N, C-alpha and C positions, 0 to 999 in steps of 0.2 A: 345961778351957779354955773361956772364955766364947764365946758365939756370934759376936759381931762379930769377934773375933780369928781364930776358926776360918774364918769366911767370907772375911775378907781374905786369909788364907793360901791358901784355895782359889782365890780370884779372881786372886791373883798367879800361882799355878801355871797357871791357865787362860790368862792373858795370855802367859806364857812359852811355853806350848804353841802357841798361835795364832801367835806371833811365829816360832817354829821351823818351823811348817808353811809360813808365807809365805816365810821365808828359804831353806829347803831344799826347796822344792816340786819342783825339777827333779832332785834327787838320787834315784837309785834305790838304796835300801838296805832291808834287812828291818826295821830298827828303826823305820821310818816307820809300820809297822802299829800299834805301841804308841802312837806319838805321835798317830795319827789316832783311836784309841779313848780316849785319856786325857781329852780335854775332856768327852766324854760321861760318863765315870766321875766327874769332878770336879763336874759339874752335878748328877748324881744324889746324890752325897755331900752337896752343899750343901742340896738340897731335903730330903733325909732328916734332916739336922741341924735344919733349921728346923721340920719337922714334929715331930721328937722333942722339941724344946725347948718348943714352944708348944701341942702337942696330943697329949699322951701317952695311951696306952690307948684309942685309937680304931681303927676299921677301916682308915683311911688310914695310920695309923702302922704297923700290922701289914703292910699291903701294901707300903709303902715299904721296910720292913726286908727283906722277902723279895726285892724287886727289887734292892736294894743288894747283898745277898749273892749273888744270881744274876749280876749284872753283874761283881762282884768276882771270882767264880769263872771267868767267861768271860775276864776280863782276865788272870788268872793263867795260864790255859791258853794264851792268845795269847803271853804272855811266854815260856813254855816252848817253844812252837813256833818263835818267832822266834829264840830262843837256839840251838835245834837247827839251824835253817836257816843261821844265821850260822856255826856251828861247821863244818857240812858244806862251806860255800863256802870257808872259809879253810884 
């Protein structure tokens, strides 16, 4: 997938996340933890893709890949914990 299409997809998802945060800001639910972390993940993915496309094999590229993998792992753990909490409550 080319960079402009990928970035537009990420920006659309980011806009939907921000909209849902504004619309459901008073709702108390475990799934909001994922929604709060998702914009950060999308921004990191966008920055990583731009660095990957325009500056491969540099120190910044290697660091951005490590950061993306770390944040992705943390996000996956948060999803598992949120699912467990939701299952316990119901």
